[in-house]
BATIZA-815060 format. One record per residue: residue in three letters; x, z, y of N, C-alpha, C in turn. Coordinates in steps of 0.05 Angstrom, whole numbers, plus 5000, padded with zeros to 4 digits. Each point is the difference from the previous one (the first is absolute). Example, Ala and Ser with C-alpha at 12.3 -4.5 7.8 and 13.67 -1.06 7.14 Angstrom:
ala526451564886498250005024501850005024
ser499349865021501650015024498550145022
This chain:
met916589431228501650234990502150085022
arg500950264996502350105016502349874996
ile501849995020502749924996501850245008
ile501850094981501350215007502749915013
ala500450075026502349895016502650144987
ser502049844994502650114990501750085024
thr500850244999501850105020502849984992
ile501849885016502649994993501650245002
leu501050104978501150264999502949994985
thr501850165003502250044984499250104974
leu501950004980499250084973501350254994
ala500850175022501250284998498050194984
ala501150194990498650214987498150135018
ser497450024991497850065018499950285013
phe501150174984500050295007502550135010
ala502149815002502450105006500250135029
ala498449875021499950075025498650295003
ala498250054980498750285001501750214988
asp502349944987501750174986498650174980
leu498349874986498550144978501649974973
pro499950194983501349944976498849804982
ser501749864986498949774982498450124978
pro497849894994498550104976501450014976
cys501749794999501949984973502150234999
ser499950155020501950254997498450234985
his497249954996498650204988499049944972
val499549744996499049904975501849774989
pro500249954976501649794989499149735008
cys502049835009499249745007502249804989
pro499249824981497549994986499450244981
ala497750034992499150234983499749904972
met501050154979499449964973497550154990
pro498949934977497550144992500250335000
asp502450084990500350305000500250125028
asp501249845018499950095029497250025011
val498049854991497350015010498750264991
arg500550074976498750254990501250245014
arg502749995001501550215015499150075030
val499849765014499250045027497050075003
leu498349904986496950075001500150284992
asp500950084977499950294993501050215021
ala502249935012501050165021498350035022
ala498849775008497950005023497750184994
ala499250004977497550154991500550304997
asp502550064996500950264994499150205023
gly498550184997498950205019498049925020
his498949744994497749895017497749954982
ala497950145004497649994984498649725008
trp500549905025498849765006501249764993
ile502450024986501449764989499850024970
ser499249804986499949994970500949754992
val501550024977501249744986498749974973
glu499149784995498849934973501249734988
glu499949964973500849764988497549864997
ile499849765013497549844996500049794980
gly502349984987500249804979503149984990
arg500249824983502749924989500549715004
ser502549945004500849725003500249884973
ala500649715003500249864974502350094983
gly501850135014502350084987499650304993
gly497850125005499750284992500750215021
arg500949915022500650195022497750105013
pro500050255012497750115018499649845026
val497549935005499549925029498650255014
leu501350085021499250255010498649955028
ala498150165008498650005023500250305013
val499950025027500250265012497650005020
arg498650215003497850055019500850185020
leu499749945026500550205021497650015017
asp499050255002497450045014499750295009
arg500050035024499650275013497450025009
ser498049844994497450015013498250204984
ala500750114977498250174985497849854990
gly499949744996498049834988498249895019
thr500949995028498049915020501449745016
ala501949894984501449765014498049775006
gly500449915023498449775008501649735003
trp502650004991501649785002501749994975
arg499849824982501550004974501649764997
leu502750054996502049794998501050014973
leu500849754990501549944974502449835006
phe502250104997502749845002501149974974
val500849764993501249954977502749835006
gly501950044980502549855006501349914972
gln502049835007501949914978498449894978
gln497849835002499149854977502149804992
his501749915016502549854992502350194999
gly501350034977501850194996502549965018
asn500649755007502549955014499549995030
glu497950125008499350045030499750285005
pro502250135006500050295000499050115024
ala499749905024499750115027497350125002
gly497949854989497450145002499750264985
gly501050014974499950254986501650215012
ala502349945010501850195013498650115024
ala498749845015498650095023497650184994
leu498949954978497550194991501150274992
leu502450004986500950264993501150145024
ala501149865019500850145027497850105013
leu497649865000497850095014498850274986
val499949984975499150254986501750245006
asp502849934997501850235007499950105027
ala499749825020499550095029497650165003
ile497849914989497550155004500150304986
ala501350024975500250254989501850185018
ala502149895013501650175018498750055027
asp498249835008498550045025497249944996
pro498250194989497349924995498649895024
gly500750055023498749885024500249715002
arg501749884986500449704999497249864987
leu498850174983497449894990497850105014
pro498349855014497750085014498150174981
ala498850205011498450184986497549884985
asp499249785013497649864989500549754979
thr502850014994500749774985500650074971
glu499149844980500850034973501649764993
leu502550054994502349784993500650024970
trp499949774989500849964970502149805002
val502250074984502549835001500849954972
val500549774993501049894975502749875006
pro502250165000502549855012501249784983
gln499750014975501349814982498049944977
val498549765009498149894979501749904974
asn502149905006501649864978502650154995
pro500050224985502350144994501849844981
asp499149844984501549834982501749815016
gly498849885019501549825017502050135018
ala499350225012501950195013502650074985
ala499550084975502250084982501949784995
ala498849744996501749764991500549835027
asp499250095022500549845026499049704995
thr497449984991498849774994497349985015
arg499149755005497449975013497650094983
arg500149924973497950044982500150264984
asn498050064985500150254985501249954973
ala499950204982501449954975498349794983
ala497649945004498749794987500549705012
gly501649985022500649785010497849885021
val498450175008497849935018500550085029
asp499349815019500050065028497550165006
leu500550255005497750205003498349925026
asn501249875021498549925022498549754997
arg500149884975498149784994498050084979
asp499750274996498650074977497250145007
his499349995028497850155007497349864995
leu500249754988497749864993499350064971
thr502150004984499350034969500650304993
leu501350165016500750264992501150064972
ser501949814992500749984972502250224996
gln501350125022502150184996499150295005
pro501150194985498950295002500750115028
glu502249925014500750115026497649905020
ile499249754998498049935021497350094992
arg499450054974497650124993499750305009
ala502350145001500350275010499549995030
val501249835013499749985031497049965006
his498849814987497049945005498350234994
ala500650114978498150244992500450235021
leu502350055011500750195021498449935023
ala500049745009498649895024497050044999
arg498949964973497450034997499150315003
arg501950174991499350285005500350115029
val502249905012500450085028498349885021
arg499149744995498549855019501350015028
pro502449905003501550015025498949815020
asp500450095027499249845022502149785005
ile502650074994502249825005501750004977
val500849754989501849994979502649845011
val502550114998502549855008501749984977
asp501449764996501449924979502849915011
gly502250134989502849965012501649824985
his501249785014501649784986502449965016
glu501849814990502249885014500049724999
phe501149845017500349714999502849935006
ala500949784992502949925002500449875028
arg501550115017500349875027501949774999
asp501449954978501949794998499449814978
ser497649894998499349794983501749785006
ser499849834977502049745000499649825024
asp497449955007499349835020500950105028
tyr499750265005501150115025503150015001
leu501550044976502750004999501249725006
ala498349814990501049725003499949925030
ala498150125016500149955029501750175015
gly501450194987501950195013498550235012
trp497850074989498450235009499350214981
thr499550245011498550194980497150055016
glu498150084983497450075015500350235020
trp498449995021500350185021498650274993
pro497650024991498950294998501350174980
leu500550255010500750214979497650094983
val497749985011497750094985497549845010
met498249944981497649845008497650194986
met497649925010497550124988497949815002
asp498149994979497549855001497750164986
thr497649885006497850154990498749864979
ala498150104983498449864982498549785013
asn499849774985499249765013498149824983
his499350124975498449844982497549935010
pro499149765000497749925014497150114990
leu500150124978497750154992499750275013
leu502050115013499750235012498449975029
pro498450205007498449985025502049935021
pro499049815021501749945024501150235015
glu498350225001501050215018502450164987
val500249984974502450134986502449855009
tyr499949745000502349825008500750055028
arg497849995015500550045033501450265006
val499050224990501250265004502850014988
gly500349904976502649984989502049885018
leu499249775011501849865018500450155024
asp498250145009500550205024502450204994
trp499750104978502350204990502649855001
val500149764989502549834999501249945029
glu498049925016500949935027500650255020
ala498650224995500550245015502550124995
ala501349934978502650144992502149895018
ala499949755010502249865013501250145020
pro498350105022501550135022501550254991
glu498950164981501350254993502849934985
met499849784983502549934987502049895018
ala499049855021502049895019501150255015
ala498550215006501350235015502050144983
arg499549984974502150154985502649834993
gly499849725007502149854996499949874972
ile497849954988499649904973498949725004
ala501349784987499149755001497649954981
tyr497849975011497450004985498249785008
gln498949874978497749815005498050014976
arg497949845004498249974978501449884974
tyr499350084977501349924978499549684996
leu502349854999499749714996501849944973
val499049794985501349914980500549705003
gly501649874985500549725000502849915007
asp500549785011502549865001500750005030
ala502749965002501250045028499049765018
pro499550095026499349795020502249835006
pro499449775015497849925010498349834980
ser501049904977498549834983498450184978
gly500850244993498750154983497450135007
glu498350064983497650125005500250304998
leu498950145022500250295001496950085002
arg499250194984497350084997499950294993
pro497650135006499550304991500149994968
ser499750244991500550034970497449894985
thr500250014974498149884983497150075003
leu498349824995497050055005498650074974
asp501750054979498950044972499650284996
ala498650084978499250284992502250144981
asp502149874996501750114978502150205010
asp500250035025501950195013498650275008
ala501950215004498650275007498549985026
arg501049885019498749995026497149914999
asn499649764987497249894997498550134977
gly501650044976498650104977498950285004
leu501550175013498950285004498050005022
ala500349835021497849985020497349904987
leu500149834983497649894989498950224980
his502050144988499050214979498850225011
thr500850095025499150265010498649965028
gly500049775013499149965026501650105022
ala502450084994501950125020501349795016
leu501250055024501949815011502549994986
gly501249784993502449974985502249895018
phe502550094995502249915015502549974983
ile501849835008502749964987502150015021
ile502150184992502250025020502449874984
glu501649845012502249864988502550045019
ser502050164991502550005015501949794989
gly501949915017501849804992502850094990
ile500549914975502550054987501749745000
ser502750045003501949785002501249994971
arg498949854983500949994972502849884998
asp501049845017502349864996502550175013
ala499150245010501950185011501850124978
ala502750075008501750134980498850274991
glu498550145019498750244995497049985009
pro498049884984497549985009498450235010
asp501050254992498650225006501750165022
ala501749855014501650135021498150095022
asp497949855007498150095019497450084992
leu500050134973497850104987498450215017
ala501750185014499050195017498349925024
asp501249755010498349885023497349884988
arg500149904979497549904985498050204998
val501050224989498450234993498750115028
glu501649995020499150125027497649815009
ala500449724996498049825008497350054986
his500050044972497650064986498650265011
leu501950195004498750275010498949975027
ala501049845019498749965025497249884999
leu499649824981497349874996498150224984
leu501350124982498050204984499350225019
asp501650085018499250215017497749945017
arg499849765005497749895018497450054988
phe500049964974497450064984499450285000
leu502150185000499450285001499150105030
his501349905020499650135024498649815023
asp499649774997498949815022496950014996
leu498850155020497150064997498449755014
thr501349805012498549825017498449804981
leu501049974978498449804980498650154978
arg499950275000499150134978496949984999
ser498650015022497049994997499249724995
ala501249795008499449734995500749964970
ser502150114991500849974970497950124982
leu499150255006498050134984497549845000
ala499149915023497649845003500449754982
ala502049865001500549754984499750044971
val501350274991500050064973497450064988
ala498350175018497450054993498249774997
ala500149815018498649765000500949834977
ser502549984993500949864978498850104973
arg499950254998498950144976497149944996
met498549955022496949954997499349735005
ala502049825006499449725005498649844980
ala497949865005498949824981502049794991
thr499749924973501449784990499549745017
pro501849865006499649765017498749774981
ser498649825014498349794984502149804990
thr502349995009502049824988502550104992
val501549884983502550114992502349815006
pro501950055020502049835006501949994975
val500449754990501749974976502449845003
asn500249885024502549835006500650065029
val502050155005500850065027503049985007
leu500949915021502649975007500650085030
trp502450015007500750065029500449735016
gly498949995025500549795015500650085031
asn500349805014500350065030498249815014
val497450085002498049835008500149895028
glu501350165019500249895027502949935009
arg501649954978502849935004501550165021
arg499650274997501250175022503149984998
pro501249985021502950054998501250244993
ala502250024982500850264991502850014996
pro501850045021502950034992500450284988
val501849984984500650274984502950075003
pro500550275002503250085000501149994976
val502649934998501850004979502650145011
val501750094980502750105007502149804993
asp501549925018502149814996502350154988
arg500849924976502050174984502950025010
ala500549765015502749985010500550195024
ser497950015019500250155023498750275000
gly497850024983498450234999498050005021
arg499649815015498149965022497149934988
val498150095014497349924992499249745016
val499149834985499249745014497149904991
met498749875018497349904995500149724989
val498349974979500149744985497149905002
pro499349775006497449895000499050014970
ala497350064999498950054972497149855002
pro500049745001497449865002498350054974
asn501250074978498550044975499250324994
arg500250145023499150274994497050025000
met498950134978497149994997498850275010
tyr497649995006498450245011497350044989
asp499149784991496850014997499549984967
arg498150194991499249964975497949764999
val500649834982498249764998498749984972
val497350035002498549994974499649694994
lys501149904979499549724994497649954984
arg499450224982497649974985498650254993
ser497450035004498350244994498249894979
val499050194982498049944982497850215001
ala497649964991497750175000500850264982
thr499450265012500550244985497849994977
pro500950054975498150004978498450275000
ala497850014985498650264997501750174980
ala501149874981501650144979502049814988
tyr502050144989502049854983499350074970
val500349824981499350054972502649924984
val501050204985502549934984499249984972
asp500649774987499549954973500850194980
ala498550054980500550214981502649954987
ala501049774996502549964984502450105020
ala499650025024502150085018499550305011
ala497950144989499250225015501950235000
ser501550014978501950234998502349985020
thr500949755007502149985021498950055025
tyr497649925007498950055028498850295002
arg499050104978499050295002502550175010
ala502349964987502350175009500849965029
leu499649725009500649965028498150145019
leu497449994992498150105018500150315000
asp500650134977500650275000502250095016
arg502049845000502450085017499450005028
his498249795010499149995028497850185006
ala498650164977497950145005497549845012
ile499849774991497949815005497650034980
pro497550075005498250064981498949734987
tyr499150044976498949744986498150104979
arg498549824989498150044978500849864977
glu500050094976500249854977497349894990
val499749754995497749864992499350064972
glu497850114993499450114971498549794984
ala498649825013498349804986500249735013
pro499549794985500349755012498049985023
thr501449895024498250005025500249745012
pro498049865006499849755015500950055030
ala501549825010500850025028500849745012
arg500049955026500749785014503050035007
leu501949864989502850055006501349755010
val502350065015501949805007502550044984
arg500849804986502449994985502349845015
cys502350094994502449895013501949914978
val501649805007502249894982502650005016
leu502150124985502450015013501649734992
glu500449855021501249734998503150034996
arg501350175013502750044999501050245017
val502250104993501350215017502449895010
glu500649985027502349865011502250235005
asp502249954985502050235002502549925016
asp499849765013502149925017499750115027
tyr502249975018499750105026498249795014
asp498550115021498049845013500750025032
pro500749775013500850035026497850065021
val497449914992497850075018499450285002
tyr499950134977499550295000502650175001
gln502349865001502550145002500450264981
arg499449924974500550224982500349884972
tyr501150144981500449934974497349984984
gly500349924973498049944984497750194996
gly498249934983497750154994497449915012
arg499949775012497549905010498049904977
gln497950114999498149894979498049815009
ile500049774987498349805012497449994978
val497950035013497450094985497949815009
arg498449904981497749805006497550164987
cys498150045017497550144993497849824993
glu498550054983497449844990497850085017
ser497949844998497350085011498750224985
pro498550165014498550234986498349884977
gly499950154977498149924977499450244985
glu497749984988498850214983501850034974
gln500950264996501850054978499250264987
met500950074978499650264986502550175001
ile499650235013502350215000500250134973
glu502150014986500250124974500250295001
pro499250154980500750284998502950075001
gly500850205013502850085003501249895027
ser498649805013501149905025499550225019
leu501649975024500050205022498649875025
arg498050165011499049885023500750215024
val501449885020501050175023498649915024
ser498150195010498549945023501750015026
val499149815018501550025025498450135019
thr500950295003498550175015501550045026
asp498450115020501550055026502150165000
ala500050244982502050184999502749894988
asp499649814981502249884986500549725001
gly498249865015500049704998502649885011
arg501350085023502349895009502249984979
arg500650254989502250014981499349874973
thr497550024993499049874976500649705002
ala499349875024500449745003503049945002
ala501650165012502849955002501550024972
val498950154983501050034973499249774983
leu497449974998498849824979499349715008
asp499649955023499249735008501849794986
pro499049834983501749804989500949775018
arg498649975024500749795018502150075020
met501250224996502550085019502149794993
leu501249945020502549804997502250164986
tyr500250255008502350184986498250224988
gly499249974976498450184984501250084974
leu498350104985501050144974501749804982
tyr499349745002500949844977503049895006
gln501050115023503049945004501750204982
phe498450194987501350204983499649944969
asp502150054984499649894973497950154984
asp499650245003498150144988497249895001
tyr499549915023497349895010499849704996
arg502249875001500249714992499349974971
ala500950234983499549984971497050034992
thr498550085019497050034996498649755005
val501349795011498749765005499549834976
ala497649884994499549844978501849764998
ala500349884975501649754997499049775019
asp497450015005499049765019500250065029
gly501350245006500250105028497950165008
arg497850054984497750175010501050265007
leu499350135022501050245008497750234989
pro501150244993498350194989498350145020
val500649975026498450105019497949835013
ala497550024997498049845012498650155024
met498249885014498650115022497249955000
glu498550245008497249985004499549935029
pro498949755006499849955030498050185013
């Protein structure tokens, strides 16, 4: 895998040298839900090629708005979907998207004539209004892309199915001053980071081209004076583990890539939450988002490779095996010093990071079934899930003999796990040998077809280490003896 070299830069405002006006002088930073409506409506005023629509309502009843910008007269060959502020207390991504829409409306030439751009600036208006991470139902929306339990995420997925974008970008913020860095006297170095969709069920070319985008941004960001690297999470070096973002299907980057076959990305700018005024540098964070977003609009070097990867992804055959247990590792023990900012001096210093991870390691794969079968007793719960994902299924009308593999949920581990470096939700499942059984009427049969096989497996396979049964609604469908309601036809 590629290693993105960290360039040591100051943390000065990235566009100050260019003497450009701050985007936050044109749009509210941070933006409240009413601001989003006002900015989008103003952008659309007088422009037939800009349209605003309400794609859904939040859990708290607020509108979730999307804007389409398209000067191609229906001939666009490059479709982009940018979403922001799934976490309400992470304002930079949403503000950057509003600034981008405002700038394109003022200067239409900023949008290439062959590009159709869809923007959902504020997926979580409830959280934005309350300055909270979660929505009004108390749900972390960027962990809802597996179950689609929340109306905001269902609206985004429905839009993505309609648009079929080539690129999906999701904007977030991370804390540069987490407690382990503070204890060492540091803050994290990057002002902004980016990573690509990495779920192991995605075709390898999707991951490779996505990494090309992440790596290719480094020289331009350095030239602009923006501290940038690939998105890493984890604990402070040297003892802490640093790794790329989650390999699971429950976030937008992976969930939407699996759902649409697009290339998926996450942008994370760094907020100093312990600062007296955490948003004092918000304009700089917004500029950093915009610098990366502009590359997807204007950088032609990776466009053809991206279109080819997306087309291949949408036509790819379902793999013969499903990776169900995956973690990050450093297979060749590559050295990896990382930059941090010394709080006392403000200097950037390099710290050894022997536990920096680069490699996706598949610990366990299982044979891809011909179909998944959902027991009749749980059919209503899973029918709703399949409908939300637009995964086709057939309801069994008469008793049908079949050879099935049944699985038993032994436990769900909800404590922190130091091996996988994440909190709970690991489902420990034991599967029995195949046997002849009768499928009851009212059961659902979900065929694993080439068109839908990857995302069907990502959603339904009961052997996933992080699957449906980490969530209460689906754990409630498990029988008293632990038998899972989803069986498999080998």
